[in-house]
C-alpha positions as CSV (number, residue, x, y, z in Angstrom):
1,X,-226.3,-81.1,188.7
2,X,-227.1,-80.3,192.4
3,X,-223.4,-81.7,193.0
4,X,-221.5,-80.8,190.1
5,X,-222.6,-77.0,190.3
6,X,-220.9,-76.2,194.3
7,X,-218.1,-78.4,193.4
8,X,-217.4,-76.5,190.0
9,X,-217.6,-72.9,192.1
10,X,-215.7,-74.4,194.8
11,X,-212.5,-75.0,192.4
12,X,-213.1,-72.0,190.6
13,X,-212.6,-70.2,193.7
14,X,-209.6,-71.9,195.1
15,X,-208.1,-71.0,192.0
16,X,-208.8,-67.1,192.2
17,X,-207.3,-68.0,195.8
18,X,-204.0,-69.5,194.5
19,X,-204.1,-67.2,191.5
20,X,-203.8,-64.1,194.0
21,X,-201.5,-65.8,196.2
22,X,-199.0,-66.4,193.5
23,X,-199.5,-62.8,192.6
24,X,-199.2,-61.3,196.0
25,X,-195.6,-63.2,196.2
26,X,-194.2,-60.8,193.8
27,X,-196.4,-57.5,194.9
28,X,-198.1,-57.5,198.3
29,X,-200.2,-54.5,197.1
30,X,-202.0,-56.2,194.7
31,X,-204.0,-58.0,197.5
32,X,-205.0,-55.1,199.3
33,X,-208.7,-54.6,200.0
34,X,-208.3,-50.8,198.3
35,X,-206.8,-52.5,195.2
36,X,-209.0,-55.8,195.1
37,X,-212.4,-52.9,195.4
38,X,-210.2,-51.4,191.9
39,X,-210.3,-55.0,190.7
40,X,-214.0,-55.8,191.2
41,X,-214.9,-52.6,189.9
42,X,-212.7,-52.6,186.5
43,X,-214.5,-56.2,186.1
44,X,-217.9,-55.0,186.7
45,X,-218.8,-54.5,183.0
46,X,-217.8,-58.5,182.4
47,X,-219.8,-59.4,185.2
48,X,-223.1,-57.6,183.9
49,X,-222.5,-59.2,180.5
50,X,-221.7,-62.6,181.5
51,X,-225.2,-62.6,183.5
52,X,-226.7,-62.2,180.5
53,X,-224.7,-64.1,177.9
54,X,-225.4,-67.0,181.0
55,X,-228.9,-66.9,180.5
56,X,-228.7,-67.0,176.3
57,X,-226.1,-69.9,176.8
58,X,-228.3,-72.3,179.2
59,X,-230.7,-72.2,176.4
60,X,-228.5,-73.8,174.1
61,X,-227.9,-70.7,172.1
62,X,-225.0,-67.8,172.2
63,X,-225.3,-64.3,171.6
64,X,-221.5,-62.7,170.2
65,X,-223.4,-59.0,169.6
66,X,-223.6,-58.0,173.0
67,X,-220.1,-56.0,172.4
68,X,-221.9,-54.8,169.5
69,X,-224.4,-53.8,171.2
70,X,-222.9,-52.3,174.0
71,X,-220.9,-50.0,171.3
72,X,-224.2,-48.8,169.4
73,X,-226.1,-48.2,172.9
74,X,-223.0,-46.0,174.2
75,X,-222.6,-44.2,170.9
76,X,-226.1,-43.4,171.1
77,X,-226.7,-42.2,174.7
78,X,-223.1,-40.6,174.3
79,X,-224.7,-38.5,171.4
80,X,-227.9,-37.8,173.1
81,X,-226.3,-36.8,176.2
82,X,-224.3,-34.3,173.4
83,X,-227.4,-32.8,171.8
84,X,-229.5,-32.9,175.6
85,X,-226.8,-32.3,178.0
86,X,-229.6,-31.4,180.4
87,X,-231.6,-34.7,180.1
88,X,-231.7,-36.5,183.3
89,X,-229.4,-39.3,183.9
90,X,-232.0,-42.0,185.2
91,X,-233.7,-41.1,181.4
92,X,-230.6,-42.0,179.5
93,X,-229.8,-45.6,181.8
94,X,-233.3,-46.0,180.7
95,X,-233.1,-45.4,177.1
96,X,-229.7,-47.4,176.8
97,X,-231.6,-50.5,178.4
98,X,-234.6,-50.0,176.1
99,X,-232.4,-50.1,172.9
100,X,-230.3,-52.7,174.2
101,X,-233.6,-54.6,174.6
102,X,-235.0,-54.3,171.1
103,X,-231.3,-55.1,169.8
104,X,-231.6,-58.2,171.8
105,X,-235.1,-58.6,170.7
106,X,-234.3,-58.8,167.0
107,X,-231.7,-61.7,167.9
108,X,-234.5,-63.2,169.2
109,X,-237.3,-62.7,166.8
110,X,-235.0,-64.0,164.1
111,X,-233.8,-67.3,166.3
112,X,-237.4,-67.9,167.3
113,X,-239.4,-66.9,164.0
114,X,-237.0,-67.9,161.4
115,X,-235.6,-70.7,163.4
116,X,-231.7,-69.4,162.1
117,X,-228.7,-70.9,164.3
118,X,-228.0,-68.2,166.7
119,X,-224.3,-68.0,166.3
120,X,-225.4,-67.0,162.9
121,X,-227.7,-64.7,163.7
122,X,-225.6,-62.4,166.2
123,X,-222.3,-62.9,163.8
124,X,-224.8,-61.0,161.2
125,X,-226.2,-58.5,163.8
126,X,-222.9,-57.6,165.5
127,X,-221.2,-56.1,162.4
128,X,-225.0,-54.3,161.0
129,X,-224.5,-53.0,164.6
130,X,-221.3,-51.9,164.3
131,X,-221.7,-50.3,161.2
132,X,-224.9,-48.6,162.3
133,X,-222.3,-47.1,164.8
134,X,-220.3,-45.7,161.9
135,X,-223.5,-44.0,159.9
136,X,-224.7,-42.5,162.7
137,X,-221.5,-41.1,164.1
138,X,-219.9,-40.5,160.7
139,X,-216.9,-42.6,162.0
140,X,-216.0,-39.3,164.7
141,X,-215.4,-39.8,168.4
142,X,-217.5,-38.5,170.9
143,X,-214.9,-37.2,173.8
144,X,-215.1,-36.2,177.3
145,X,-214.9,-32.6,176.5
146,X,-218.5,-33.1,174.9
147,X,-220.2,-34.9,177.6
148,X,-221.9,-33.3,180.9
149,X,-220.4,-33.8,183.8
150,X,-223.4,-35.5,185.2
151,X,-222.8,-38.1,182.1
152,X,-219.2,-38.7,183.2
153,X,-219.5,-38.5,186.9
154,X,-222.2,-41.1,187.9
155,X,-220.5,-44.3,187.4
156,X,-217.8,-42.8,189.6
157,X,-220.2,-41.7,192.5
158,X,-219.2,-43.0,195.7
159,X,-221.7,-45.0,197.8
160,X,-220.9,-47.0,200.7
161,X,-217.2,-47.4,199.7
162,X,-217.8,-49.0,196.1
163,X,-218.3,-46.8,192.7
164,X,-221.9,-47.0,191.3
165,X,-220.7,-49.2,188.5
166,X,-219.4,-51.9,191.3
167,X,-223.0,-51.4,192.7
168,X,-224.9,-52.0,189.5
169,X,-222.9,-55.3,189.3
170,X,-223.6,-56.3,192.5
171,X,-227.6,-55.5,192.2
172,X,-227.5,-57.4,188.8
173,X,-226.0,-60.2,190.5
174,X,-228.5,-60.3,193.2
175,X,-231.6,-60.0,191.3
176,X,-230.2,-62.6,188.9
177,X,-230.0,-64.9,191.6
178,X,-233.3,-64.2,192.5
179,X,-234.6,-64.6,189.3
180,X,-232.8,-68.1,188.5
181,X,-233.7,-69.6,191.5
182,X,-237.2,-68.3,192.6
183,X,-239.0,-67.7,189.3
184,X,-240.8,-69.4,186.6
185,X,-238.7,-67.7,183.9
186,X,-235.6,-69.2,185.7
187,X,-236.8,-72.4,185.9
188,X,-238.1,-72.0,181.9
189,X,-234.4,-71.2,181.5
190,X,-232.8,-74.7,182.7
191,X,-236.0,-76.6,181.9
192,X,-235.2,-75.3,177.9
193,X,-231.4,-75.8,177.9
194,X,-231.8,-79.5,179.4
195,X,-234.3,-80.8,177.4
196,X,-236.2,-79.0,175.1
197,X,-238.0,-81.7,173.5
198,X,-239.4,-82.5,177.5
199,X,-240.0,-78.7,178.0
200,X,-242.5,-78.5,175.3
201,X,-244.4,-81.6,176.6
202,X,-244.9,-79.5,180.3
203,X,-246.0,-76.3,178.6
204,X,-242.8,-73.8,177.6
205,X,-242.5,-72.3,174.6
206,X,-238.6,-72.9,173.6
207,X,-238.9,-70.5,171.2
208,X,-240.2,-67.6,173.2
209,X,-238.0,-68.4,176.0
210,X,-235.3,-68.2,174.1
211,X,-236.6,-64.8,173.0
212,X,-236.6,-63.3,176.3
213,X,-233.3,-64.5,176.9
214,X,-231.8,-62.6,174.2
215,X,-234.0,-59.4,175.3
216,X,-232.7,-59.9,178.6
217,X,-228.9,-59.8,177.3
218,X,-229.5,-57.0,175.2
219,X,-230.9,-55.0,178.1
220,X,-227.6,-55.8,180.2
221,X,-225.3,-54.9,177.2
222,X,-227.1,-51.6,176.9
223,X,-226.9,-50.8,180.4
224,X,-223.3,-51.5,180.3
225,X,-223.1,-49.5,177.1
226,X,-223.8,-46.5,178.9
227,X,-221.8,-47.1,182.0
228,X,-218.6,-48.0,179.9
229,X,-218.7,-44.9,177.7
230,X,-219.6,-42.7,180.9
231,X,-216.7,-44.4,182.7
232,X,-214.2,-44.0,180.5
233,X,-215.5,-40.7,178.9
234,X,-215.1,-42.0,175.4
235,X,-217.3,-43.4,172.4
236,X,-216.0,-44.7,169.3
237,X,-216.7,-46.9,166.5
238,X,-214.3,-49.8,167.7
239,X,-215.3,-49.8,171.4
240,X,-215.1,-52.7,173.3
241,X,-213.9,-54.7,170.1
242,X,-213.5,-58.4,170.8
243,X,-215.0,-58.1,174.1
244,X,-217.9,-60.8,173.2
245,X,-214.9,-63.2,173.2
246,X,-214.1,-62.3,177.4
247,X,-217.7,-62.3,177.9
248,X,-218.4,-66.0,176.6
249,X,-214.7,-67.1,178.0
250,X,-215.9,-66.1,181.9
251,X,-219.5,-68.2,180.9
252,X,-217.8,-71.4,179.9
253,X,-214.7,-71.2,182.5
254,X,-217.6,-70.6,185.4
255,X,-219.2,-74.0,183.9
256,X,-222.0,-72.8,182.1
257,X,-222.2,-75.4,179.7
258,X,-222.2,-74.6,176.0
259,X,-224.6,-77.4,175.4
260,X,-227.4,-75.4,177.7
261,X,-229.2,-76.4,181.2
262,X,-226.1,-76.7,183.2
263,X,-224.5,-73.4,185.0
264,X,-225.6,-71.0,187.8
265,X,-225.0,-67.5,188.4
266,X,-222.2,-68.0,191.2
267,X,-220.0,-69.6,188.7
268,X,-220.7,-67.0,185.8
269,X,-219.4,-64.6,188.4
270,X,-216.2,-65.9,189.3
271,X,-215.4,-66.8,185.8
272,X,-215.7,-63.1,185.1
273,X,-214.0,-62.2,188.2
274,X,-211.2,-64.7,187.5
275,X,-210.7,-63.2,184.5
276,X,-210.6,-59.8,185.6
277,X,-208.0,-60.8,188.3
278,X,-205.8,-62.3,185.4
279,X,-206.7,-58.7,183.4
280,X,-205.4,-56.7,185.8
281,X,-202.7,-58.9,187.5
282,X,-200.3,-59.3,183.9
283,X,-199.0,-55.8,184.1
284,X,-198.1,-56.2,187.9
285,X,-195.9,-59.1,187.3
286,X,-194.4,-57.5,184.1
287,X,-195.9,-60.0,181.8
288,X,-197.3,-59.1,178.4
289,X,-201.4,-58.1,178.5
290,X,-201.2,-59.9,175.0
291,X,-200.8,-63.2,177.1
292,X,-204.0,-62.5,178.6
293,X,-205.5,-64.3,175.0
294,X,-203.4,-67.3,175.7
295,X,-204.3,-67.3,179.2
296,X,-208.4,-67.0,178.4
297,X,-207.9,-69.7,175.9
298,X,-206.2,-72.4,177.9
299,X,-208.7,-71.7,180.5
300,X,-211.6,-72.1,178.2
301,X,-210.4,-75.5,176.9
302,X,-209.4,-76.6,180.1
303,X,-213.0,-75.2,181.3
304,X,-214.9,-77.3,178.2
305,X,-212.5,-80.3,178.7
306,X,-213.6,-80.5,182.3
307,X,-217.4,-80.1,181.8
308,X,-217.0,-82.9,178.8
309,X,-215.9,-85.3,181.5
310,X,-218.2,-84.2,183.8
311,X,-220.9,-85.1,181.2
312,X,-219.7,-88.3,180.2
313,X,-219.2,-89.4,184.2
314,X,-222.5,-88.6,184.7
315,X,-223.7,-90.4,181.9
316,X,-222.0,-93.0,183.2
317,X,-223.8,-92.9,186.6
318,X,-227.2,-93.0,184.9
319,X,-226.5,-96.2,183.0
320,X,-224.8,-98.2,186.2
321,X,-228.0,-97.2,187.9
322,X,-230.6,-98.3,185.1
323,X,-228.2,-101.6,185.5
324,X,-228.9,-102.2,188.6
325,X,-232.1,-101.7,188.9
326,X,-232.8,-104.2,186.1
């Protein structure tokens, strides 16, 4: 695994560079530093959600409710801002993270205590969360003129040349890099996904680890909910519709094994950046944005095939080593 992950990241990084070169041949301004910074800023919500999804997938689960979580949290904090426009932004962010974590905890409890398959749980809660948005908003939108200037301006504040939204993604990347490499929780995630039966014998509670993975994913979805709504200055029922598929795609393309136990923070980030570059480049080269779905789907199939082939090769190596010792 230690050899496979850097190789996968190198290949994906090279693919992104080749993609940028091809785009620059049609439109040189795309690779200008200022435009690349804008592309990263546009991709920041996907990066944050992909890191949360990575933790869940590494434990052999999946969270299809992240976009609905984002939408519900975004609508909730937007309505709170309309009702209490003087509420400080740090308090609003804390509320968003807490709401998201609670929704993630609901998923985690259902998977942990009731042993319901994660895909079934999160499909159900995805629909429930969307329904709650309609109930609390009565199907109405919250528009920019109803939100306070502080609420909508925060993600756009520029620090050291980058907006707060970009810094939120960068800080999340750093924290997850430390968490996955240096903490017991990070090691437990890999252990549970790699071999849950062996993890039990080492004293790791598999269900509890999966529960906390869902909580982390939900908390990041809540944070992204505020950042998304405040950046676009609008909240409505179908906000971020279908975005959960892009999140899963970013993870798979980044080498996060859907079988669990294999993946890295760098891979998830590169997978999100790949999709972000594709999404921003298609209009520039006069290709319909609808092709993004086809490109994303093709990239997923290629990535899954690559993972499966790598897994078979690894299995052959283990067998050969076992035969050599006999």
